[in-house]
N, C-alpha and C positions, 0 to 999 in steps of 0.2 A: 506608720505604713500607709500607703497609697492605696487608692481603689485598685490599682494595678497588682501590688503585691496580693490581695486578696483574690484577683483575678486569676492570676497565674497559679495560686495554691489551689484555687476550685478546681482549675482544669488540668492540674498535673496529674498524669497516671499514677495509679497506688498499686492496685492488684492487677497489673496488666497481664493479659494472655500472652504478650509478645515478649521474646527474649531478643531479637535483631529484626525489627521490622523491614529495615533496609534489604534485607534478604529477598523481600517480595516486589523490589523496584523492577517493574517491566523492562526498563531500560538498561539495567544493569547486565553486563555479559558474564554468563558463567565461565568457571574455569575450564570446564569440559563440554563438549557438543556430544549429546546423547540423542538417540533414535534417529539419527541422519545419517547412518553409515553408509547407506546406498547412495544418497546423494553425494558425499565426500568422497566416496570412489569414482563416482562419474566425473565430478569436477577434476580429480587428481589425475584422472585418465587423460582429460582433455590438456591439461598442463603439461603432461609428459609428453604431449607431441613436440615440445621444443627440441627434445633429443632426435627427432627425425625431420627437423628444420620446419615445423609447421605449427601454428596455432590458428584456429578458426577466425575470420574476421568479426563474427559476432556470436555470442552464446546466450541464448534466452533462458532466464532462470525464473520461473514464474510459479506462482501458488497463492492460497488466500493469506491474508494478514496474520501476522503471529506464528507463522509455520517455519521460521529459521532460515529464511532464504538469505537475509544480509548477513547475519551472523555467521553463517557457513561459509558463504563466497568468501567473506573478508577474512575468515581464519584460514581457509585452505590456501586461498591466493598468497597470503602473508606468511605462512608456514613455508610455502614452496619458494617464494622469493628469497626467504631466508637463506636456503640452502642452495640456491643457483644464483650465482652473480649476474647471469646473462639475463634475468627476469627482474623488471620493476613492477610496482602494482600501485595504482592510485584509485581512491575512491571518491566519488561525487554524488551528493544527493541533490536531485532536481526537484523537490517537493515544492519548494518555493519559489522556482522559477515561473514566471508568468509569459515570458517571451522567449523566441528562440534565441535571441540575442544574449538574453541573460543565461540561459542555459550552457551556451558556448563560453559565455565569460565565467561560469562556474569551473569549466574544465581548464580555464586558463587560469584561475587563481590556483587551483589544486596543482599545477604544474610549474608555476612562475611565482604565485605568492602576490602577483598584482592583477587589479582589475582594470580592463580597458574601458575608455569613455566610448560614450555612444557614437561619436563623429568618425570612429575608426570603422566603423560597420562589420559586419560579419567577417568580411575580407581580412579586415586588420586583426580580429581575434584569431581566426585560424591561422594566419601567418606568425602570431606569436606561439601559438600551440606547436606549429611543427617546428619552429626554431627551438622552443624548449625540448621536444622530444628527441631532436637530432642529439641532443646531449645525453640521453637516457641509454640504458643498456639495450641489448640488441633485440629484446622483447619486451613490449609495455603492455599490461592488461590494464585497463581503466573500466572500472565498476560503475555503471551509472544507475544509481537508485532511482526508484519512483520513474522510470521512462514513460509510463502511461500518463503522467502529468502534461507532458508536451501537447501542444496544441497549436493550431493554425492561429497567427497573428495578423496584424495590419501590414507588417513588412516581410515577413518569411512564413514559412511552412515547414513541417517536419522533414519533408524531402530534401529541402535546402541542407538541413543540419545534418541528416545521415548521408547523405552523398558526398558532401565534404568531408565527413569523418572518415568514409569508407573508401572513396575515389578521388580525394581532393589533390590537385595538381602539387600543392606543396608536399603532400604525403608522399606521392609517388616519386617525385623528384629527388626525395632525400631518401627513398627506399626505407621507410619507416615502416617496422613491424609493429601493428598495433591490433589488440583483440579487445573488442568492446563487450562487456559481460552485461546484458541488459536486464535489469531487475524489475520486475511488475507482479502485480496482483493478476493481470491477465493482459497481454499485449493487445489492445484495442486497436484493430486493423481498421475499423469503422472511423475512429478519430484521426488516427495517423494519416490514413489513405495514402499509403506508400505506392509510388507509381514503380513500374516495372523495372527501371533502371536501377533503383535501390534495392529492390527484392532481389535482384540477381546477383547484386554485389553482397548480400548477407548470406549467412551458413545456415544448415539445418540443424544444428547443435542445440538441443533444449533439454534443460533438467527441471523435472517439477516436482514441487514440494506439496506434498498432499496435506489437509488438516492432521492433526495427531488425532489417533484412535486412542482408546483409554488406556492400553497398556503402555504406549509411547509418552502419552502425556502423564502418566504417573512415573515413568523414568525421569522425564524432564523435571518434575514439581518436586518429587519426594525429598531431594537432597535440600531444596530451598525451604520447604515447609519445616523440615527438621530444624534448620537453623533459625528460622523466623518465630517459632512458637515455643514458649515454655514446655517443658516437660509434662506431659499429661494434659496440656491445654488444647489440644486439638486431637480428639479421640480418633481412633482409625477408622471407626465406622462413619464419622462425619467428614474424615478425609477422602474416605472412599465415596462417599455420596457426592461430595463436591467434585471431585475429579470427574465421576461418572457424569454428572449433568454438565460440566465444561466441556467434555469431549463429545457429548450427543450434541449440544447446542453448537457450539462454536469450533473445536478442534484448534484452537488459538491459545498458545501459551501465555501470551501477556494478558489476555482477558483472564484467563485462569487464576494468575497472579494476583489481580486486580481483585476478583472475586474472593479470594482467600483474605487479602488485606482488609476489604470493606468488611467481611464477616467478622474477623477479628476485632475491628474498631466497634461493630455493633454489639459484642459481647463486652467489651469495656464498657461502653454506655450503659448497658444494662447491669452492669456489677456482677457478671457472670464468671464464674471460675473456669469454664471451659466454653468453647465455640460448639454451638449445637446445630442441629440441622436446621432450626427455624432461622438461625443467622445466616445460614447458607441461602435459604428460600428467600428472605425478604431482600437479599441483595441480588439475585439473579435478574429479575427484572430490571434494575437500576443499570447493571453492566450490559444486558441485552440492548438497552436503549443506547448507551453510551457506545458500543461496538458497532450497531448499525448507523447512527449519525455520524461517526468516523468513518465508516466504511463508505456511506453517500458522499461525504465532504471530500472524499479522496478520488471518486469516481472521474473519467474524462470528460470533458465539456458536454460532448453530445449526449453522453448516458445521463447527466444530471438534468440537461435540458428536456429530454424525453420523458424523465420521472417528473418533472414540474409540469409537462403537459399532462400526463396521467392523472396528476393531482390538482388540475387546474378548474375542474369543473366543480361548482357550487350548487348545493341544494337550495332553492329559492325559500322553501317554507322553514328550513331549519339553520341555514347558513353554514352547513357542514360539507366536508369534501364528498362528492358524489361518486361513488364507486358500484359496480365495475363501468368502464368506459370501452368505447370501440376504437380500433385503429383510426377511424375517420375523424373521431373526436380528439385523438391523440394529434393528428396532423393539423386540425384546426386551431388547437391550442399551440403547438409548436410554432405555427405560422403568426402568431400573436407576439412572439419576442423580437425585440429589437437587437437583433444581431448581424454584423456584417455579412453581406449575400455571399461573401467567398466562403464564409466559415457554416453556411447552410447546407443540411443534407435533404436528400428527397424521399419519396415514399419507400424505396427499396431499401436505402441505408437505416431508415427508422425501423424498418422491420427486423433488419439485422441487430439493430441496438435492442431491440425487445427480446430476440433470441438471447442476446448475451445477458440481459438482467434477469429473463427466465432462469437461465443456466447458473447465475449466482445466487438464486433463490430469492431475489428482491421482488418478483412479480410472478403471479400466476395465471394462467390464460386458460379458457376453455371455450367450445363452440357451442353456441344456443340457438335454437331453431325460433325464428320470428316470422313463422307462418309465410306470407306472400312476400316478404321481404328477404327470404330464405335464411341461411345460415350465417350467424355473425360471429366472429370472435370477440370474447369479452376478456378484459384486462383489469386486474386490480393489484395493489401492492401487497406483500405479505406482513407488511408491518403498519403501525399507525401513520396513516399518509400524511399527518401534519408535520413527522420528523424531515420529511423532504424540505419544508421552508427552513427548519433550523440549518440542516446540511447547508443548504444554498446561502444562508445567511453566514454561516462559518467561511465559505470560500468565495463569496462574493463573484459569482461567476457571470453576472451581468456586465462587469466591468473588465474591458479588454485593453489593458495597458499598451502605450507604445514600447518602442526598444528602450532600455534603461541604460 
């Protein structure tokens, strides 16, 4: 026997609490969608507009991560298209797109299976898109996931992208009926800075996916928890405790599944016969940090830049991040970043970003009296400020690549 035989024998599960740990995979699609009946009905009503000769040019589908936006939008549109030959559906994830050109190219790949070279430019990519859609059925729904990842680059801005999709000459000439379903955590108008011609071409349809409250999260999780754990390995009281904490903290089904998986692994590591409340507790903070760092890494460019500015002030005595800070300090920190002038935002837009961040629960603000200096707004993060640097490293926001 080699050392690896001993290694694998020592690390192999013996009395595991799991029966099928794969059931806790947060990326696996469930057989049935639950606790999203209202949203399914809204989306179905929109799709049934084809019977009256109309699909809206855009549908905004938004809400926090892990609330079923992508799963529900894809499932409902695919089921509708399977029953209506005149409708086709394509799904495009823009998460990894760093330029407007690459975003358009992802749509081209979904429609044609081919990626265009950079020398054809945005015009060439859109010409290929319109040629492909000309052969599609009468109505096409294109789901654009992670739409809030779009940002200005050195060659194009989001207005170029949206205007061509909505009012492009090639589309109008071919009389293509295209409905864009825009999925986002929150459509960030500060970052996209859409102009009036684009906004006028978009429609008002919007479907919101709120965080799962306790009863809804229980309906989502229980079938998967029953499949994942051996009988009796996850006591009802512990299951209820974990679901209640996940609903209160996040309302995110993916994070809740991760919490229970990690709690089960903790139980195995400690050779426990059942998952305990302590197994849940020890993993709550781990999942909390992972969730926030992931959320920060997915924020639009200006939002992460403002967070970097908030956390850029250091205490001389301790070397630790100084909080709270003022809006003037945030602007001063923001101005230190080396970013293209076209991508910079002014004082008013920074205030709008701060409002967004406060709405998302990432910062808290209050007014403090400074005597002769008057009343000054104070701002600080609601989480460990060092996590901003981790999230920034993950997304590498200081690099703005050229067209691909």
